[in-house]
One Martini backbone bead per residue (centre of mass of N, CA, C, O) as a GRO file, in nm:
protein
  317
    1UNK     BB    1   0.057   0.063  -0.020
    2UNK     BB    2   0.314   0.252   0.008
    3UNK     BB    3   0.403   0.221  -0.282
    4UNK     BB    4   0.161   0.366  -0.400
    5UNK     BB    5   0.203   0.633  -0.249
    6UNK     BB    6   0.479   0.698  -0.384
    7UNK     BB    7   0.345   0.734  -0.671
    8UNK     BB    8   0.129   0.970  -0.566
    9UNK     BB    9   0.289   1.209  -0.406
   10UNK     BB   10   0.304   1.429  -0.654
   11UNK     BB   11  -0.014   1.499  -0.739
   12UNK     BB   12  -0.063   1.335  -0.987
   13UNK     BB   13  -0.175   1.170  -1.249
   14UNK     BB   14  -0.268   0.811  -1.251
   15UNK     BB   15  -0.310   0.533  -1.401
   16UNK     BB   16  -0.421   0.220  -1.342
   17UNK     BB   17  -0.229   0.081  -1.538
   18UNK     BB   18   0.041   0.208  -1.447
   19UNK     BB   19   0.019   0.113  -1.152
   20UNK     BB   20   0.000  -0.189  -1.211
   21UNK     BB   21   0.274  -0.216  -1.351
   22UNK     BB   22   0.452  -0.104  -1.117
   23UNK     BB   23   0.325  -0.334  -0.906
   24UNK     BB   24   0.220  -0.610  -1.039
   25UNK     BB   25  -0.097  -0.555  -1.078
   26UNK     BB   26  -0.415  -0.512  -1.090
   27UNK     BB   27  -0.663  -0.280  -1.122
   28UNK     BB   28  -0.835  -0.395  -0.887
   29UNK     BB   29  -0.601  -0.390  -0.680
   30UNK     BB   30  -0.559  -0.090  -0.693
   31UNK     BB   31  -0.840  -0.010  -0.594
   32UNK     BB   32  -0.814  -0.143  -0.313
   33UNK     BB   33  -0.569   0.025  -0.219
   34UNK     BB   34  -0.707   0.300  -0.241
   35UNK     BB   35  -0.924   0.241  -0.029
   36UNK     BB   36  -0.722   0.200   0.201
   37UNK     BB   37  -0.597   0.482   0.200
   38UNK     BB   38  -0.863   0.623   0.276
   39UNK     BB   39  -0.953   0.455   0.535
   40UNK     BB   40  -0.673   0.431   0.702
   41UNK     BB   41  -0.532   0.737   0.632
   42UNK     BB   42  -0.732   0.973   0.526
   43UNK     BB   43  -0.717   1.005   0.224
   44UNK     BB   44  -0.751   1.206  -0.069
   45UNK     BB   45  -0.893   1.080  -0.384
   46UNK     BB   46  -0.891   1.138  -0.715
   47UNK     BB   47  -1.142   1.042  -0.971
   48UNK     BB   48  -1.080   1.028  -1.330
   49UNK     BB   49  -1.196   0.973  -1.620
   50UNK     BB   50  -0.907   0.921  -1.829
   51UNK     BB   51  -0.676   0.993  -1.589
   52UNK     BB   52  -0.731   0.883  -1.286
   53UNK     BB   53  -0.514   0.931  -1.006
   54UNK     BB   54  -0.526   1.172  -0.719
   55UNK     BB   55  -0.406   1.355  -0.494
   56UNK     BB   56  -0.520   1.632  -0.334
   57UNK     BB   57  -0.215   1.635  -0.224
   58UNK     BB   58   0.094   1.657  -0.190
   59UNK     BB   59   0.371   1.452  -0.064
   60UNK     BB   60   0.610   1.463   0.209
   61UNK     BB   61   0.796   1.223   0.319
   62UNK     BB   62   0.962   1.052   0.531
   63UNK     BB   63   1.332   1.031   0.517
   64UNK     BB   64   1.571   0.834   0.638
   65UNK     BB   65   1.822   0.917   0.464
   66UNK     BB   66   1.796   1.222   0.500
   67UNK     BB   67   1.809   1.219   0.811
   68UNK     BB   68   2.083   1.077   0.844
   69UNK     BB   69   2.245   1.313   0.720
   70UNK     BB   70   2.136   1.539   0.933
   71UNK     BB   71   2.165   1.306   1.190
   72UNK     BB   72   2.460   1.207   1.300
   73UNK     BB   73   2.416   1.201   1.619
   74UNK     BB   74   2.124   1.053   1.571
   75UNK     BB   75   1.944   0.796   1.572
   76UNK     BB   76   1.672   0.694   1.340
   77UNK     BB   77   1.324   0.610   1.361
   78UNK     BB   78   1.087   0.519   1.103
   79UNK     BB   79   0.729   0.541   1.088
   80UNK     BB   80   0.423   0.501   0.952
   81UNK     BB   81   0.289   0.331   1.200
   82UNK     BB   82   0.186   0.413   1.541
   83UNK     BB   83   0.087   0.462   1.846
   84UNK     BB   84   0.362   0.597   1.972
   85UNK     BB   85   0.665   0.743   2.007
   86UNK     BB   86   0.691   0.715   2.313
   87UNK     BB   87   0.624   0.414   2.333
   88UNK     BB   88   0.863   0.321   2.153
   89UNK     BB   89   1.086   0.447   2.322
   90UNK     BB   90   1.027   0.277   2.578
   91UNK     BB   91   1.076   0.004   2.443
   92UNK     BB   92   1.371   0.057   2.360
   93UNK     BB   93   1.476   0.086   2.643
   94UNK     BB   94   1.389  -0.205   2.730
   95UNK     BB   95   1.592  -0.329   2.499
   96UNK     BB   96   1.872  -0.143   2.532
   97UNK     BB   97   1.895   0.115   2.392
   98UNK     BB   98   2.104   0.362   2.306
   99UNK     BB   99   2.168   0.675   2.414
  100UNK     BB  100   2.081   0.868   2.178
  101UNK     BB  101   1.742   0.879   2.027
  102UNK     BB  102   1.503   0.861   1.746
  103UNK     BB  103   1.140   0.908   1.700
  104UNK     BB  104   0.933   0.874   1.407
  105UNK     BB  105   0.610   0.962   1.238
  106UNK     BB  106   0.330   0.968   1.025
  107UNK     BB  107   0.156   0.802   1.248
  108UNK     BB  108  -0.093   0.794   1.511
  109UNK     BB  109  -0.321   0.590   1.705
  110UNK     BB  110  -0.216   0.692   2.028
  111UNK     BB  111  -0.194   0.981   2.079
  112UNK     BB  112  -0.046   1.192   2.344
  113UNK     BB  113  -0.082   1.396   2.616
  114UNK     BB  114  -0.138   1.555   2.871
  115UNK     BB  115  -0.344   1.399   3.096
  116UNK     BB  116  -0.438   1.184   2.859
  117UNK     BB  117  -0.459   1.325   2.604
  118UNK     BB  118  -0.543   1.354   2.284
  119UNK     BB  119  -0.347   1.326   1.976
  120UNK     BB  120  -0.380   1.437   1.674
  121UNK     BB  121  -0.263   1.199   1.388
  122UNK     BB  122  -0.221   1.250   1.089
  123UNK     BB  123  -0.113   1.161   0.787
  124UNK     BB  124   0.164   1.338   0.672
  125UNK     BB  125   0.131   1.639   0.839
  126UNK     BB  126   0.297   1.594   1.096
  127UNK     BB  127   0.488   1.593   1.405
  128UNK     BB  128   0.631   1.288   1.549
  129UNK     BB  129   0.848   1.322   1.840
  130UNK     BB  130   1.126   1.129   1.995
  131UNK     BB  131   1.362   1.187   2.254
  132UNK     BB  132   1.642   1.013   2.394
  133UNK     BB  133   1.780   1.036   2.725
  134UNK     BB  134   2.058   1.024   2.936
  135UNK     BB  135   2.069   1.030   3.300
  136UNK     BB  136   2.342   1.105   3.530
  137UNK     BB  137   2.304   1.184   3.845
  138UNK     BB  138   2.092   1.460   3.777
  139UNK     BB  139   1.842   1.656   3.880
  140UNK     BB  140   1.927   1.923   3.744
  141UNK     BB  141   1.874   1.813   3.444
  142UNK     BB  142   1.542   1.828   3.501
  143UNK     BB  143   1.520   2.118   3.548
  144UNK     BB  144   1.310   2.266   3.324
  145UNK     BB  145   1.305   2.081   3.063
  146UNK     BB  146   1.030   2.145   2.925
  147UNK     BB  147   1.109   2.447   2.879
  148UNK     BB  148   1.353   2.396   2.702
  149UNK     BB  149   1.199   2.254   2.476
  150UNK     BB  150   1.015   2.494   2.411
  151UNK     BB  151   1.238   2.676   2.301
  152UNK     BB  152   1.323   2.492   2.066
  153UNK     BB  153   1.051   2.484   1.924
  154UNK     BB  154   1.015   2.786   1.882
  155UNK     BB  155   1.271   2.828   1.704
  156UNK     BB  156   1.188   2.630   1.479
  157UNK     BB  157   0.926   2.779   1.402
  158UNK     BB  158   1.052   3.050   1.326
  159UNK     BB  159   1.230   2.927   1.099
  160UNK     BB  160   0.943   2.829   0.952
  161UNK     BB  161   0.755   3.119   0.979
  162UNK     BB  162   0.663   3.146   1.297
  163UNK     BB  163   0.680   3.444   1.451
  164UNK     BB  164   0.439   3.405   1.688
  165UNK     BB  165   0.581   3.215   1.862
  166UNK     BB  166   0.502   3.086   2.193
  167UNK     BB  167   0.465   3.050   2.545
  168UNK     BB  168   0.323   2.794   2.776
  169UNK     BB  169   0.269   2.703   3.073
  170UNK     BB  170   0.472   2.421   3.051
  171UNK     BB  171   0.398   2.261   2.732
  172UNK     BB  172   0.339   2.502   2.526
  173UNK     BB  173   0.277   2.619   2.186
  174UNK     BB  174   0.191   2.940   2.057
  175UNK     BB  175  -0.050   3.141   1.858
  176UNK     BB  176  -0.163   3.323   2.062
  177UNK     BB  177  -0.457   3.114   2.123
  178UNK     BB  178  -0.299   2.889   1.952
  179UNK     BB  179  -0.214   2.566   1.903
  180UNK     BB  180   0.105   2.406   1.770
  181UNK     BB  181   0.238   2.271   2.038
  182UNK     BB  182   0.357   1.976   2.222
  183UNK     BB  183   0.467   1.840   2.548
  184UNK     BB  184   0.608   1.507   2.654
  185UNK     BB  185   0.738   1.383   2.952
  186UNK     BB  186   0.930   1.076   3.019
  187UNK     BB  187   1.023   0.857   3.293
  188UNK     BB  188   1.307   0.625   3.347
  189UNK     BB  189   1.398   0.546   3.658
  190UNK     BB  190   1.659   0.705   3.852
  191UNK     BB  191   1.711   1.038   3.913
  192UNK     BB  192   1.958   0.986   4.129
  193UNK     BB  193   2.103   0.820   3.897
  194UNK     BB  194   1.967   0.637   3.643
  195UNK     BB  195   1.810   0.771   3.345
  196UNK     BB  196   1.527   0.821   3.126
  197UNK     BB  197   1.424   1.059   2.874
  198UNK     BB  198   1.126   1.156   2.704
  199UNK     BB  199   1.091   1.374   2.422
  200UNK     BB  200   0.776   1.477   2.343
  201UNK     BB  201   0.668   1.593   2.009
  202UNK     BB  202   0.405   1.804   1.879
  203UNK     BB  203   0.344   1.924   1.538
  204UNK     BB  204   0.176   2.148   1.347
  205UNK     BB  205   0.220   2.165   1.002
  206UNK     BB  206  -0.003   2.080   0.739
  207UNK     BB  207  -0.256   2.128   0.883
  208UNK     BB  208  -0.610   2.243   0.799
  209UNK     BB  209  -0.790   2.002   0.914
  210UNK     BB  210  -0.971   1.936   1.249
  211UNK     BB  211  -1.249   1.814   1.403
  212UNK     BB  212  -1.131   1.669   1.671
  213UNK     BB  213  -1.042   1.926   1.785
  214UNK     BB  214  -1.106   2.092   2.121
  215UNK     BB  215  -0.920   2.338   2.023
  216UNK     BB  216  -0.731   2.584   1.954
  217UNK     BB  217  -0.559   2.600   1.630
  218UNK     BB  218  -0.250   2.549   1.444
  219UNK     BB  219  -0.007   2.594   1.173
  220UNK     BB  220   0.249   2.638   0.970
  221UNK     BB  221   0.080   2.668   0.712
  222UNK     BB  222  -0.128   2.877   0.819
  223UNK     BB  223   0.095   3.092   0.901
  224UNK     BB  224   0.290   3.090   0.627
  225UNK     BB  225   0.144   2.973   0.346
  226UNK     BB  226   0.319   2.696   0.352
  227UNK     BB  227   0.474   2.423   0.297
  228UNK     BB  228   0.640   2.171   0.498
  229UNK     BB  229   0.938   2.010   0.547
  230UNK     BB  230   0.980   1.763   0.782
  231UNK     BB  231   1.279   1.698   0.748
  232UNK     BB  232   1.380   1.983   0.811
  233UNK     BB  233   1.241   2.011   1.086
  234UNK     BB  234   1.392   1.785   1.227
  235UNK     BB  235   1.669   1.920   1.200
  236UNK     BB  236   1.606   2.191   1.339
  237UNK     BB  237   1.505   2.077   1.607
  238UNK     BB  238   1.759   1.915   1.680
  239UNK     BB  239   1.951   2.155   1.688
  240UNK     BB  240   1.805   2.310   1.913
  241UNK     BB  241   1.810   2.090   2.128
  242UNK     BB  242   2.114   2.058   2.150
  243UNK     BB  243   2.175   2.347   2.238
  244UNK     BB  244   1.984   2.366   2.493
  245UNK     BB  245   2.083   2.114   2.645
  246UNK     BB  246   2.375   2.204   2.679
  247UNK     BB  247   2.313   2.460   2.840
  248UNK     BB  248   2.161   2.317   3.069
  249UNK     BB  249   2.393   2.122   3.158
  250UNK     BB  250   2.602   2.355   3.222
  251UNK     BB  251   2.385   2.582   3.392
  252UNK     BB  252   2.106   2.531   3.400
  253UNK     BB  253   1.801   2.692   3.404
  254UNK     BB  254   1.891   2.985   3.486
  255UNK     BB  255   2.022   3.057   3.196
  256UNK     BB  256   1.703   3.046   3.062
  257UNK     BB  257   1.487   3.211   3.214
  258UNK     BB  258   1.473   3.487   3.066
  259UNK     BB  259   1.402   3.379   2.785
  260UNK     BB  260   1.140   3.245   2.865
  261UNK     BB  261   0.991   3.497   2.982
  262UNK     BB  262   1.001   3.668   2.716
  263UNK     BB  263   0.806   3.417   2.573
  264UNK     BB  264   0.563   3.452   2.763
  265UNK     BB  265   0.229   3.506   2.686
  266UNK     BB  266   0.117   3.510   3.013
  267UNK     BB  267   0.245   3.750   3.120
  268UNK     BB  268   0.039   3.918   3.354
  269UNK     BB  269  -0.192   3.724   3.366
  270UNK     BB  270  -0.504   3.601   3.429
  271UNK     BB  271  -0.539   3.294   3.618
  272UNK     BB  272  -0.596   2.934   3.622
  273UNK     BB  273  -0.511   2.674   3.845
  274UNK     BB  274  -0.518   2.327   3.782
  275UNK     BB  275  -0.571   2.072   4.054
  276UNK     BB  276  -0.782   1.880   3.974
  277UNK     BB  277  -1.040   2.014   4.180
  278UNK     BB  278  -0.853   2.255   4.195
  279UNK     BB  279  -0.850   2.627   4.220
  280UNK     BB  280  -0.619   2.891   4.121
  281UNK     BB  281  -0.606   3.236   4.148
  282UNK     BB  282  -0.405   3.461   3.932
  283UNK     BB  283  -0.085   3.615   3.858
  284UNK     BB  284   0.166   3.627   3.639
  285UNK     BB  285   0.524   3.659   3.721
  286UNK     BB  286   0.664   3.373   3.650
  287UNK     BB  287   0.974   3.212   3.718
  288UNK     BB  288   1.199   3.002   3.843
  289UNK     BB  289   1.509   2.830   3.853
  290UNK     BB  290   1.317   2.547   3.810
  291UNK     BB  291   1.029   2.632   3.652
  292UNK     BB  292   0.835   2.747   3.834
  293UNK     BB  293   0.540   2.896   3.906
  294UNK     BB  294   0.456   3.242   3.943
  295UNK     BB  295   0.212   3.373   4.175
  296UNK     BB  296  -0.043   3.603   4.242
  297UNK     BB  297  -0.205   3.541   4.565
  298UNK     BB  298  -0.363   3.744   4.761
  299UNK     BB  299  -0.079   3.928   4.778
  300UNK     BB  300   0.093   3.667   4.717
  301UNK     BB  301   0.366   3.462   4.660
  302UNK     BB  302   0.356   3.166   4.448
  303UNK     BB  303   0.453   2.825   4.389
  304UNK     BB  304   0.444   2.593   4.097
  305UNK     BB  305   0.453   2.229   4.051
  306UNK     BB  306   0.384   1.980   3.802
  307UNK     BB  307   0.231   1.742   3.583
  308UNK     BB  308  -0.097   1.809   3.680
  309UNK     BB  309  -0.097   2.093   3.566
  310UNK     BB  310  -0.327   2.367   3.469
  311UNK     BB  311  -0.349   2.646   3.243
  312UNK     BB  312  -0.577   2.934   3.254
  313UNK     BB  313  -0.759   3.172   3.136
  314UNK     BB  314  -0.930   3.431   3.238
  315UNK     BB  315  -1.205   3.616   3.151
  316UNK     BB  316  -1.058   3.894   3.274
  317UNK     BB  317  -0.778   3.900   3.097
   0.00000   0.00000   0.00000
């Protein structure tokens, strides 16, 4: 089926006969594979009598050889379809694969975000990316790490033409009030000794329609007005991650604190911090040297951190 997709990815018309010859199958078998492409991958295929078959839009697929050339530092595994790149990264850790390494996919069937939320993952439109790092006996290396990843994602997005990309504590990248990227970190092992951390990143790249998404969103294509080559984005993101992770390991989160605060879109805004069934209303003052959120609450400053916290703008903000 994916061999057929590679023939169609140029977005031009191809006759059923020519496709059958190229694949060594009958025209009826070509028709069945086309139906599978539409039903399983959600692709739209135009069928015109006398002209043949054409994808509704050209596709630039993830290219393992191209990525290997650009990512000499990190081995990369590319999947057509997978449950989630983070889940595969965790399985690879369990198999004993040496870090660092990278997992990317064309589609996720069970993509997830923070707090168990579903991450919509259409085929060949967005970036589903997980980087695995080994952390040796240094809790300090984990302090503010999700915020460090956010900075790297933001810089890669701006390089891709999304000038308005900014940060939302603790794990989102927004353009205005629309989400364009999310980050999910997962830890395996003993943080006080040896552990592995999976940096899971989802970026809306070429997606233009997504009825399943239950919040405001945007994509690189919608913001820049042009399609983005995800192979290039993988390279740009990896370069930014390498730079920011090295700075973080050398000096701790405090050396990046000011840069993060400068790009926090909700600085000074009235917010509600949701922790389970509890809600705390306050005004964002910034973050501390460990990446915890600083809020003005009832005339006093308080700090908050933790993986199960959610920040929302208040209606009066």
